[in-house]
Each structure stands twice: as structure tokens, then as C-alpha cells.
N, CA, C and O atoms as a MOPAC input file, in Angstrom:
PM7 MOZYME 1SCF
protein

 N    112.49300 1   123.01400 1    67.72300 1
 C    111.25500 1   122.39700 1    67.04700 1
 C    111.60900 1   121.71200 1    65.74300 1
 O    112.36900 1   122.19800 1    64.90500 1
 N    111.02700 1   120.60300 1    65.64500 1
 C    111.30200 1   119.77900 1    64.40000 1
 C    110.90500 1   120.38200 1    63.08900 1
 O    109.88600 1   121.07200 1    63.04700 1
 N    111.57500 1   120.19100 1    62.08800 1
 C    111.12800 1   120.76900 1    60.63900 1
 C    110.89800 1   119.62600 1    59.67800 1
 O    111.65900 1   118.69400 1    59.41800 1
 N    109.61100 1   119.90400 1    59.17100 1
 C    109.01700 1   119.03300 1    58.14400 1
 C    108.77600 1   119.70000 1    56.87800 1
 O    108.02600 1   120.67100 1    56.77700 1
 N    109.45200 1   119.14800 1    55.85000 1
 C    109.06600 1   119.52600 1    54.45700 1
 C    107.98900 1   118.65700 1    53.71900 1
 O    108.05600 1   117.45200 1    53.47400 1
 N    106.93500 1   119.57400 1    53.40700 1
 C    105.85500 1   118.75200 1    52.64100 1
 C    105.99700 1   119.20700 1    51.22400 1
 O    106.17400 1   120.39300 1    50.94600 1
 N    105.91600 1   118.23600 1    50.31100 1
 C    105.92500 1   118.27000 1    48.94800 1
 C    104.85700 1   117.75800 1    48.22100 1
 O    104.72400 1   116.54600 1    48.05300 1
 N    103.92200 1   118.76200 1    47.68100 1
 C    102.82200 1   118.28300 1    46.91800 1
 C    102.37900 1   119.62000 1    46.02400 1
 O    102.53600 1   120.81000 1    46.29600 1
 N    101.82100 1   119.04700 1    44.95700 1
 C    101.61500 1   120.20100 1    43.90700 1
 C    100.03400 1   120.41500 1    44.11800 1
 O     99.44100 1   121.18100 1    43.35800 1
 N     99.47700 1   119.87200 1    44.95000 1
 C     98.01700 1   120.22700 1    45.19200 1
 C     97.93700 1   121.29900 1    46.43500 1
 O     97.93200 1   120.83700 1    47.57600 1
 N     97.88400 1   122.48000 1    46.27200 1
 C     97.93700 1   123.35600 1    47.30800 1
 C     96.96600 1   123.15600 1    48.58000 1
 O     97.28700 1   123.36400 1    49.75000 1
 N     95.79100 1   122.73600 1    48.14200 1
 C     94.85400 1   122.53800 1    49.43400 1
 C     95.30900 1   121.28700 1    50.25100 1
 O     94.93800 1   121.21900 1    51.42300 1
 N     96.19400 1   120.15000 1    49.65100 1
 C     96.57200 1   119.12100 1    50.30500 1
 C     97.69600 1   119.65100 1    51.21200 1
 O     97.73400 1   119.28800 1    52.38800 1
 N     98.68500 1   120.56300 1    50.66700 1
 C     99.69900 1   121.21100 1    51.47000 1
 C     99.13500 1   122.05800 1    52.68200 1
 O     99.62900 1   121.98900 1    53.80700 1
 N     98.11700 1   122.82000 1    52.37400 1
 C     97.62100 1   123.61900 1    53.42600 1
 C     96.82600 1   122.93100 1    54.59400 1
 O     96.81700 1   123.45700 1    55.70700 1
 N     96.28100 1   121.97300 1    54.39200 1
 C     95.64400 1   120.98700 1    55.30500 1
 C     96.56400 1   120.37700 1    56.15800 1
 O     96.55200 1   120.55200 1    57.37700 1
 N     97.40000 1   119.63300 1    55.53900 1
 C     98.38400 1   118.78200 1    56.25200 1
 C     99.36200 1   119.90400 1    56.95800 1
 O     99.63500 1   119.65500 1    58.13200 1
 N     99.80700 1   120.85300 1    56.51800 1
 C    100.66500 1   121.97900 1    57.04400 1
 C    100.03600 1   122.33100 1    58.23800 1
 O    100.63800 1   122.30600 1    59.31200 1
 N     98.67500 1   122.71000 1    58.10800 1
 C     98.00900 1   123.20600 1    59.43900 1
 C     98.24900 1   122.32400 1    60.56700 1
 O     98.72100 1   122.67900 1    61.64700 1
 N     97.88600 1   121.12900 1    60.23800 1
 C     97.77600 1   119.94200 1    61.24800 1
 C     99.06000 1   119.74900 1    61.83300 1
 O     99.18900 1   119.61700 1    63.05000 1
 N    100.16200 1   119.72000 1    60.91700 1
 C    101.53800 1   119.59700 1    61.68600 1
 C    101.99700 1   120.69600 1    62.66300 1
 O    102.62600 1   120.49200 1    63.70100 1
 N    101.55600 1   122.00400 1    62.14200 1
 C    101.96800 1   123.03300 1    62.75800 1
 C    101.22200 1   123.11200 1    64.25500 1
 O    101.78400 1   123.61800 1    65.22600 1
 N     99.88800 1   122.54400 1    64.30300 1
 C     99.29200 1   122.41400 1    65.68900 1
 C    100.06700 1   121.20200 1    66.37400 1
 O    100.20200 1   121.09500 1    67.59300 1
 N    100.43800 1   120.52100 1    65.65700 1
 C    101.38900 1   119.45100 1    66.40700 1
 C    102.83200 1   119.89200 1    66.63000 1
 O    103.71900 1   119.06800 1    66.85200 1
 N    103.04200 1   121.13700 1    66.57100 1
 C    104.14100 1   121.70000 1    67.08900 1
 C    105.32500 1   121.44700 1    66.30000 1
 O    106.42100 1   121.28700 1    66.83800 1
 N    105.15900 1   121.40400 1    65.07600 1
 C    106.31900 1   121.12200 1    63.93100 1
 C    106.47200 1   122.53500 1    63.21200 1
 O    105.50300 1   123.27900 1    63.05900 1
 N    107.72700 1   122.84500 1    62.79100 1
 C    107.89100 1   123.92700 1    62.03300 1
 C    107.77200 1   123.02300 1    60.46900 1
 O    108.20600 1   121.90100 1    60.20600 1
 N    107.03000 1   123.97500 1    59.61700 1
 C    106.58700 1   123.34400 1    58.31500 1
 C    107.02900 1   124.08300 1    57.23700 1
 O    106.76600 1   125.28500 1    57.19400 1
 N    107.71800 1   123.50000 1    56.28100 1
 C    108.08500 1   124.27900 1    55.03300 1
 C    107.55400 1   123.64900 1    53.97900 1
 O    107.35600 1   122.43800 1    54.07400 1
 N    107.21000 1   124.36900 1    52.72700 1
 C    106.69800 1   123.55400 1    51.75600 1
 C    106.91900 1   123.65900 1    50.29500 1
 O    107.15700 1   124.81500 1    49.94400 1
 N    106.91000 1   122.92300 1    49.49900 1
 C    107.23800 1   122.95800 1    48.12200 1
 C    106.00300 1   122.42400 1    47.09400 1
 O    105.37000 1   121.40900 1    47.38400 1
 N    105.75600 1   123.09600 1    46.03300 1
 C    105.03700 1   122.25100 1    44.97700 1
 C    105.57100 1   121.73400 1    43.85600 1
 O    104.85200 1   121.34800 1    42.93400 1
 N    106.90400 1   121.67100 1    43.81900 1
 C    107.45400 1   120.99300 1    42.72700 1
 C    108.66000 1   120.34600 1    43.22600 1
 O    109.10600 1   120.57200 1    44.35100 1
 N    109.17500 1   119.56400 1    42.41500 1
 C    110.54400 1   118.77600 1    42.93800 1
 C    111.57100 1   119.54000 1    42.74900 1
 O    112.51400 1   119.17000 1    43.44800 1
 N    111.84900 1   120.63900 1    41.97000 1
 C    113.03300 1   121.51800 1    41.90300 1
 C    113.10500 1   122.09200 1    43.34100 1
 O    114.11000 1   121.95300 1    44.03900 1
 N    111.95000 1   122.76800 1    43.76200 1
 C    112.11200 1   123.52200 1    44.77500 1
 C    112.09500 1   122.59400 1    46.08000 1
 O    112.54500 1   123.10100 1    47.10700 1
 N    111.67500 1   121.44200 1    46.12300 1
 C    111.84600 1   120.31500 1    47.11200 1
 C    113.28100 1   120.04400 1    47.44400 1
 O    113.83200 1   120.24200 1    48.52700 1
 N    113.78600 1   119.57400 1    46.37700 1
 C    115.32600 1   119.49100 1    46.47600 1
 C    116.08700 1   120.57000 1    46.91600 1
 O    116.87300 1   120.34500 1    47.83700 1
 N    116.01700 1   121.77400 1    46.42200 1
 C    116.64700 1   122.82300 1    46.86900 1
 C    116.31200 1   123.31300 1    48.45500 1
 O    117.19300 1   123.80500 1    49.16000 1
 N    115.15300 1   123.14600 1    48.84400 1
 C    114.82700 1   123.30300 1    50.23400 1
 C    115.45400 1   122.17300 1    51.08700 1
 O    116.18800 1   122.42100 1    52.04400 1
 N    115.17600 1   121.09500 1    50.74900 1
 C    115.89500 1   120.01800 1    51.55700 1
 C    117.37400 1   120.25500 1    51.64100 1
 O    117.94300 1   119.94200 1    52.68700 1
 N    118.05300 1   120.77100 1    50.65600 1
 C    119.52300 1   120.79500 1    50.76500 1
 C    119.86000 1   122.22300 1    51.76300 1
 O    120.83500 1   122.28000 1    52.51200 1
 N    118.92600 1   123.24800 1    51.61200 1
 C    119.42200 1   124.40100 1    52.55000 1
 C    118.65100 1   124.48000 1    53.76200 1
 O    119.09000 1   125.13800 1    54.70500 1
 N    117.60200 1   123.91000 1    53.83300 1
 C    116.78900 1   123.84300 1    55.22000 1
 C    117.01400 1   122.82900 1    56.14300 1
 O    116.81900 1   122.97900 1    57.34900 1
 N    117.48600 1   121.62800 1    55.54600 1
 C    117.77000 1   120.45600 1    56.31900 1
 C    116.65700 1   119.89000 1    57.14400 1
 O    116.88000 1   119.62000 1    58.32400 1
 N    115.40000 1   119.67600 1    56.58400 1
 C    114.27400 1   119.24000 1    57.27200 1
 C    114.62900 1   117.94300 1    58.17600 1
 O    115.63400 1   117.30400 1    57.86600 1
 N    113.86400 1   117.53700 1    59.25500 1
 C    113.99300 1   116.49100 1    59.82400 1
 C    113.13400 1   115.33700 1    59.14800 1
 O    113.38400 1   114.15800 1    59.40200 1
 N    112.35500 1   115.62100 1    58.48300 1
 C    111.55200 1   114.54900 1    57.81600 1
 C    111.05600 1   115.30400 1    56.52900 1
 O    110.96200 1   116.53000 1    56.48800 1
 N    110.71300 1   114.37800 1    55.36400 1
 C    110.01200 1   114.95000 1    54.00400 1
 C    108.94300 1   113.88100 1    53.87100 1
 O    109.03800 1   112.65500 1    53.81100 1
 N    107.77900 1   114.79000 1    53.83900 1
 C    106.61900 1   114.27400 1    53.37900 1
 C    106.30600 1   114.37400 1    51.86700 1
 O    106.00200 1   115.48400 1    51.42900 1
 N    106.34700 1   113.42500 1    51.12100 1
 C    106.43900 1   113.53500 1    49.61000 1
 C    105.29500 1   112.79200 1    48.75500 1
 O    105.16800 1   111.56700 1    48.75300 1
 N    104.53700 1   113.61400 1    48.08000 1
 C    103.43100 1   113.15800 1    47.17400 1
 C    104.19800 1   112.50800 1    46.25900 1
 O    105.28000 1   112.95300 1    45.87500 1
 N    103.64600 1   111.33400 1    45.82400 1
 C    104.12200 1   110.46300 1    44.63800 1
 C    104.16900 1   111.26700 1    43.32800 1
 O    105.21900 1   111.43200 1    42.70600 1
 N    102.91000 1   111.79100 1    42.91500 1
 C    102.52100 1   112.26100 1    41.78900 1
 C    102.62900 1   113.77900 1    41.76200 1
 O    101.66400 1   114.43100 1    42.16200 1
 N    103.71800 1   114.39400 1    41.32600 1
 C    103.90900 1   115.79000 1    41.09300 1
 C    104.21000 1   116.22000 1    39.64900 1
 O    104.89300 1   115.50300 1    38.91800 1
 N    103.74400 1   117.28600 1    39.27900 1
 C    103.85800 1   117.66100 1    37.88100 1
 C    105.27800 1   117.43800 1    37.20500 1
 O    105.43400 1   116.69800 1    36.23400 1
 N    106.37600 1   118.21100 1    37.86700 1
 C    107.38000 1   118.41600 1    37.20400 1
 C    108.55200 1   117.28200 1    37.17400 1
 O    109.40400 1   117.10000 1    36.30500 1
 N    108.32500 1   116.56000 1    38.42200 1
 C    109.09300 1   115.42900 1    38.67600 1
 C    108.44000 1   114.43200 1    39.95600 1
 O    108.12400 1   114.80900 1    41.08400 1
 N    108.36900 1   113.26400 1    39.47100 1
 C    107.45200 1   112.41600 1    40.48900 1
 C    108.39200 1   112.17800 1    41.82600 1
 O    109.61600 1   112.29600 1    41.76600 1
 N    107.70000 1   111.83300 1    43.02500 1
 C    108.24800 1   111.51200 1    44.09300 1
 C    109.31700 1   110.57800 1    43.95200 1
 O    110.41400 1   111.10200 1    44.14500 1
 N    109.34700 1   109.43100 1    43.69400 1
 C    110.45000 1   108.56800 1    43.48700 1
 C    111.63600 1   109.14400 1    42.91100 1
 O    112.69900 1   108.85900 1    43.46200 1
 N    111.65700 1   109.91800 1    41.88300 1
 C    112.76800 1   110.58300 1    41.23800 1
 C    113.33600 1   111.79500 1    42.16500 1
 O    114.53100 1   112.08800 1    42.16600 1
 N    112.38400 1   112.45400 1    42.93400 1
 C    112.78600 1   113.39900 1    44.00000 1
 C    113.76600 1   112.61600 1    45.12600 1
 O    114.89700 1   112.97100 1    45.45900 1
 N    113.05600 1   111.51700 1    45.58900 1
 C    113.53000 1   110.73800 1    46.46000 1
 C    114.92700 1   110.28100 1    46.23200 1
 O    115.82800 1   110.34000 1    47.06800 1
 N    115.02700 1   109.79100 1    44.95100 1
 C    116.43800 1   109.19300 1    44.36800 1
 C    117.49800 1   110.33300 1    44.24800 1
 O    118.67100 1   110.02200 1    44.45500 1
 N    117.24900 1   111.38500 1    43.99000 1
 C    117.98600 1   112.64600 1    43.96500 1
 C    118.48700 1   113.07800 1    45.37900 1
 O    119.63500 1   113.41900 1    45.66400 1
 N    117.42900 1   112.99800 1    46.19400 1
 C    117.95600 1   113.21700 1    47.53200 1
 C    118.94000 1   112.19900 1    48.20000 1
 O    119.92100 1   112.46600 1    48.89400 1
 N    118.43400 1   110.91700 1    47.81700 1
 C    119.40000 1   109.97100 1    48.38900 1
 C    120.78600 1   110.09800 1    47.72500 1
 O    121.78000 1   109.91200 1    48.42600 1
 N    120.91200 1   110.38600 1    46.48400 1
 C    122.38200 1   110.72200 1    46.07400 1
 C    122.99200 1   111.73900 1    46.65900 1
 O    124.21300 1   111.72300 1    46.50400 1
 N    122.54800 1   112.65800 1    47.30400 1
 C    123.31100 1   113.72200 1    48.02600 1
 C    123.80900 1   113.49200 1    49.51900 1
 O    123.01100 1   113.28400 1    50.43300 1
 N    124.77500 1   113.52900 1    49.64500 1
 C    125.36100 1   113.27600 1    50.96600 1
 C    124.82500 1   114.22200 1    52.24100 1
 O    124.89100 1   113.94100 1    53.43800 1
 N    124.31000 1   115.35100 1    51.66200 1
 C    123.52200 1   116.35100 1    52.72200 1
 C    122.18500 1   115.89000 1    52.95300 1
 O    121.64200 1   116.11300 1    54.03400 1
 N    121.62600 1   115.28800 1    52.06500 1
 C    119.94000 1   114.70800 1    52.15900 1
 C    119.63000 1   113.41700 1    52.43300 1
 O    118.55000 1   113.05100 1    52.89700 1
 N    120.75700 1   112.55700 1    52.09700 1
 C    120.40200 1   111.18000 1    52.12400 1
 C    119.88100 1   110.44700 1    53.26100 1
 O    119.29800 1   109.37100 1    53.13100 1
 N    120.10800 1   111.09000 1    54.51500 1
 C    119.64100 1   110.48400 1    55.63000 1
 C    118.38000 1   111.10600 1    56.29900 1
 O    117.98600 1   110.86100 1    57.43900 1
 N    117.83100 1   111.93000 1    55.42000 1
 C    116.41000 1   112.46800 1    55.87400 1
 C    115.41800 1   111.53200 1    55.36800 1
 O    115.28000 1   111.23600 1    54.18100 1
 N    114.65900 1   111.03400 1    56.45300 1
 C    113.59400 1   110.00600 1    56.25200 1
 C    112.52600 1   110.82300 1    55.36600 1
 O    112.23900 1   112.01700 1    55.45600 1
 N    112.02400 1   109.86100 1    54.49300 1
 C    110.73900 1   110.04200 1    53.43100 1
 C    109.68400 1   109.29300 1    54.01400 1
 O    109.74000 1   108.23600 1    54.64300 1
 N    108.47600 1   110.17600 1    53.63100 1
 C    107.17200 1   109.43200 1    53.95900 1
 C    106.33200 1   109.81800 1    52.72700 1
 O    105.99900 1   110.98600 1    52.53000 1
 N    105.96900 1   108.72300 1    51.83200 1
 C    105.32900 1   108.95200 1    50.55000 1
 C    103.82300 1   108.93700 1    50.90500 1
 O    103.37200 1   108.11700 1    51.70500 1
 N    103.12700 1   109.78000 1    50.34500 1
 C    101.71000 1   109.86100 1    50.22200 1
 C    101.15000 1   109.62100 1    48.86000 1
 O    101.54000 1   110.30100 1    47.91100 1
 N    100.32900 1   108.76400 1    48.73000 1
 C     99.86100 1   108.36100 1    47.42500 1
 C     98.46100 1   107.92400 1    47.20300 1
 O     97.94100 1   107.06200 1    47.91200 1
 N     97.81100 1   108.54700 1    46.16800 1
 C     96.49900 1   107.89400 1    45.88100 1
 C     96.37100 1   107.12000 1    44.75500 1
 O     95.32800 1   106.86200 1    44.15400 1
 N     97.82000 1   106.65700 1    44.42700 1
 C     97.94000 1   105.82300 1    43.28300 1
 C     97.17600 1   104.42100 1    43.35800 1
 O     96.51500 1   103.91000 1    42.45400 1
 N     97.37600 1   103.99400 1    44.43400 1
 C     97.17900 1   102.30600 1    44.89900 1
 C     95.69300 1   102.58800 1    45.54100 1
 O     95.41400 1   103.64200 1    46.11200 1
 N     94.77800 1   101.48800 1    45.36600 1
 C     93.61200 1   101.63500 1    46.33200 1
 C     93.96300 1   101.00300 1    47.64700 1
 O     94.73600 1   100.08400 1    47.91800 1
 N     93.07200 1   101.85500 1    48.49200 1
 C     93.30000 1   101.58200 1    49.85600 1
 C     92.83100 1   100.32200 1    50.33400 1
 O     91.63900 1   100.10100 1    50.12300 1
 N     93.58100 1    99.32100 1    51.01100 1
 C     93.23900 1    98.07800 1    51.41500 1
 C     92.34600 1    98.33800 1    52.93100 1
 O     92.55300 1    99.28800 1    53.68700 1
 N     91.43400 1    97.36600 1    53.12300 1
 C     90.78200 1    97.23700 1    54.37000 1
 C     91.26600 1    97.07700 1    55.29400 1
 O     90.82600 1    97.58900 1    56.32200 1
 N     92.34100 1    96.31700 1    55.28200 1
 C     93.12400 1    95.96100 1    56.33000 1
 C     94.32000 1    96.79800 1    56.68300 1
 O     95.00600 1    96.43100 1    57.63700 1
 N     94.65400 1    97.91500 1    56.00000 1
 C     95.78400 1    98.78000 1    55.95000 1
 C     95.67700 1    99.38200 1    57.34300 1
 O     94.63600 1    99.82900 1    57.82500 1
 N     96.72100 1    99.35000 1    57.86600 1
 C     96.63200 1   100.02300 1    59.39800 1
 C     97.36300 1   101.46100 1    58.92500 1
 O     97.45500 1   102.28100 1    59.83900 1
 N     97.83900 1   101.83300 1    57.75900 1
 C     98.18200 1   103.05200 1    57.56400 1
 C     99.63600 1   103.11000 1    57.66500 1
 O    100.04900 1   103.17900 1    58.82200 1
 N    100.52600 1   103.09900 1    56.73000 1
 C    101.97800 1   103.39200 1    56.71000 1
 C    102.48200 1   101.90300 1    56.60800 1
 O    102.56100 1   101.15400 1    57.58100 1
 N    102.84800 1   101.52600 1    55.18500 1
 C    103.50500 1   100.37400 1    54.97300 1
 C    104.83000 1   100.79000 1    54.78300 1
 O    105.11200 1   101.91300 1    54.36400 1
 N    105.78600 1    99.79400 1    55.11900 1
 C    107.41300 1   100.13500 1    54.90200 1
 C    107.66700 1    99.51300 1    53.62200 1
 O    107.53800 1    98.32100 1    53.34300 1
 N    108.09700 1   100.60100 1    52.76700 1
 C    108.45200 1    99.88000 1    51.30500 1
 C    110.05400 1   100.32800 1    51.15300 1
 O    110.17900 1   101.54900 1    51.05700 1
 N    111.16900 1    99.65300 1    51.11600 1
 C    112.35300 1    99.96700 1    51.06600 1
 C    112.77400 1   100.67600 1    52.07600 1
 O    112.62500 1   100.21600 1    53.20800 1
 N    113.33900 1   101.84400 1    51.90000 1
 C    113.64800 1   102.60400 1    53.28800 1
 C    112.88000 1   103.66300 1    53.43400 1
 O    113.41000 1   104.70800 1    53.81000 1
 N    111.62600 1   103.62300 1    53.19600 1
 C    110.77400 1   104.71100 1    53.42000 1
 C    109.29700 1   104.33500 1    53.88800 1
 O    108.95200 1   103.15300 1    53.86300 1
 N    108.55900 1   105.17800 1    54.24800 1
 C    107.11000 1   105.05100 1    54.63900 1
 C    106.29900 1   105.16900 1    53.44100 1
 O    106.65400 1   106.01200 1    52.61700 1
 N    105.24100 1   104.44700 1    53.19900 1
 C    104.11500 1   104.78100 1    52.22900 1
 C    102.76500 1   104.71100 1    52.92400 1
 O    102.31000 1   103.75000 1    53.54400 1
 N    102.15900 1   105.99000 1    52.69600 1
 C    100.77000 1   106.12000 1    53.39600 1
 C     99.80100 1   106.33700 1    51.88900 1
 O    100.10100 1   107.18100 1    51.04500 1
 N     98.77600 1   105.53300 1    51.78300 1
 C     97.59600 1   105.72500 1    50.81100 1
 C     96.82500 1   106.78200 1    51.22300 1
 O     96.56300 1   107.02700 1    52.40100 1
 N     96.34300 1   107.60800 1    49.97900 1
 C     95.39500 1   108.57900 1    50.36100 1
 C     93.83000 1   108.01800 1    50.17500 1
 O     93.47700 1   107.36800 1    49.19100 1
 N     93.12400 1   108.30800 1    51.06800 1
 C     93.18500 1   109.10300 1    52.19100 1
 C     93.68400 1   108.51100 1    53.34200 1
 O     93.39500 1   107.34400 1    53.60600 1
 N     94.48900 1   109.25900 1    54.14400 1
 C     95.47100 1   108.69900 1    55.25600 1
 C     94.81900 1   109.00500 1    56.40300 1
 O     94.12200 1   110.01900 1    56.42100 1
 N     94.93200 1   108.18000 1    57.56100 1
 C     94.69100 1   108.53900 1    58.62600 1
 C     95.53200 1   109.40300 1    59.39100 1
 O     96.57400 1   108.93900 1    59.85500 1
 N     95.18500 1   110.74700 1    59.60900 1
 C     96.17300 1   111.58100 1    60.28400 1
 C     96.90600 1   111.22100 1    61.36400 1
 O     98.13000 1   111.34400 1    61.41800 1
 N     95.97800 1   110.62300 1    62.54100 1
 C     96.56500 1   110.16900 1    63.53500 1
 C     97.81300 1   109.06100 1    63.41800 1
 O     98.89900 1   109.15400 1    63.99000 1
 N     97.44400 1   108.15800 1    62.66800 1
 C     98.50800 1   107.28500 1    62.17600 1
 C     99.73100 1   107.97800 1    61.47000 1
 O    100.84800 1   107.58000 1    61.79900 1
 N     99.63200 1   108.94700 1    60.56000 1
 C    100.58000 1   109.82300 1    59.96500 1
 C    101.48400 1   110.30500 1    60.89600 1
 O    102.70200 1   110.16400 1    60.78300 1
 N    100.78700 1   111.01700 1    62.04900 1
 C    101.39500 1   111.91100 1    63.20300 1
 C    102.29300 1   110.61500 1    64.05400 1
 O    103.44200 1   110.76000 1    64.47100 1
 N    101.63500 1   109.60300 1    64.16200 1
 C    102.27000 1   108.59900 1    65.13100 1
 C    103.84200 1   108.06200 1    64.16200 1
 O    104.91600 1   107.86500 1    64.73000 1
 N    103.67400 1   107.93900 1    62.96800 1
 C    104.77400 1   107.53900 1    62.02200 1
 C    105.97700 1   108.53200 1    62.14400 1
 O    107.17100 1   108.23000 1    62.14700 1
 N    105.43700 1   109.74500 1    62.24200 1
 C    106.51000 1   110.94000 1    62.16000 1
 C    106.86600 1   110.87300 1    63.43800 1
 O    108.06100 1   110.57900 1    63.44400 1
 N    106.49800 1   110.98000 1    64.44900 1
 C    107.11800 1   110.77300 1    65.82100 1
 C    107.90600 1   109.69800 1    65.85800 1
 O    109.05600 1   109.90800 1    66.24600 1
 N    107.59400 1   108.51100 1    65.54000 1
 C    108.26700 1   107.22200 1    65.57400 1
 C    109.74100 1   107.48500 1    64.63500 1
 O    110.79700 1   107.03000 1    65.07500 1
 N    109.71800 1   108.14700 1    63.49700 1
 C    110.56700 1   108.11800 1    62.68600 1
 C    111.57600 1   109.42500 1    63.41000 1
 O    112.78500 1   109.22300 1    63.29300 1
 N    111.30800 1   110.28300 1    63.88900 1
 C    111.94000 1   111.40600 1    64.84700 1
 C    112.74500 1   110.74200 1    65.94600 1
 O    113.92400 1   111.02000 1    66.16400 1
 N    112.09200 1   109.91300 1    66.57600 1
 C    112.51400 1   109.02400 1    67.78700 1
 C    113.89000 1   108.12000 1    67.26300 1
 O    115.00600 1   108.12200 1    67.78200 1
 N    113.49400 1   107.46400 1    66.23700 1
 C    114.52000 1   106.74200 1    65.69200 1
 C    115.74800 1   107.44500 1    65.17800 1
 O    116.89100 1   107.11500 1    65.49600 1
 N    115.42200 1   108.50600 1    64.30600 1
 C    116.42900 1   109.38700 1    63.94000 1
 C    117.40700 1   109.95200 1    65.04300 1
 O    118.59300 1   110.15000 1    64.77800 1
 N    116.87800 1   110.20200 1    66.27300 1
 C    117.38000 1   110.75000 1    67.36900 1
 C    118.44900 1   109.81300 1    67.92200 1
 O    119.58200 1   110.04100 1    68.34600 1
 N    117.76800 1   108.72500 1    67.79200 1
 C    118.59900 1   107.39700 1    68.81200 1
 C    119.93400 1   107.07800 1    67.90800 1
 O    120.94300 1   106.61300 1    68.43900 1
 N    119.88000 1   107.30100 1    66.79900 1
 C    120.86200 1   106.87900 1    65.92100 1
 C    121.88700 1   107.99000 1    65.68200 1
 O    122.93300 1   107.76200 1    65.07400 1
 N    121.59100 1   109.13300 1    66.14200 1
 C    122.44000 1   110.29800 1    66.16200 1
 C    123.54000 1   110.26000 1    67.29600 1
 O    124.33000 1   111.19600 1    67.42200 1

């Protein structure tokens, strides 16, 4: 079973996405702050990290930067979720920005699930 780390300081967002991913037959671990997210990524080695951009103690880009600096976590794919940018009408959900995916909130759960599956397939083919 593939493991996904969800990082968001909004507990309702964690609960809703976590339930959806569990139904999708993924093992889900969660963190509500950057310090715990980094520790869990190092100890649990998730297959993907879904990371909110705005987190109280450390923003998503900083968490991502620290993960990419560590040899044990640098290859874990990251999907950012953000409510910071306005959603474009033509947005199909999931833009590639640098080496991670970015989904604007509110996101289409089916498109997010497809992106997760594609990232997992890509990661397995590179192994």
C-alpha cells in the first residue's frame, strides 16, 4: 500500500483529504506543522507528500526546500495545495511548477487523484 503524507494546519482539510485518499486505498499520515512534516518524511518515507503552501510555523516552500536538501527525502514527489492564487477558468487542475505539482484550492479531487497515480507510476518506473 502506497503511503501519502498530507501536511496542512487546517484539521478539516486534513480530515477530508485523508478520508478520500484512504478510500482510494492509500495509507495516510498527517502533520499540522512543518517540523512534524519533516520528521515524518524522514522516519516514514512516504511515497508522495501533499503540502499546503501556507502553514503557521513554516511555509510549504521552506518545508520543500528542507526536504530536498536531505538525501533521504529529496526524491519524494511533492504536490502543493494553495488557496493563494485565484483559480483560472481554464485550469485543468495541477500545473507543473519547477519539480513539483501545484493545485489551486478548491481543487478537483479526481484530478488530484489522477496526478497522485501518475506520480506513483513515474516514481516506480524510475526505480
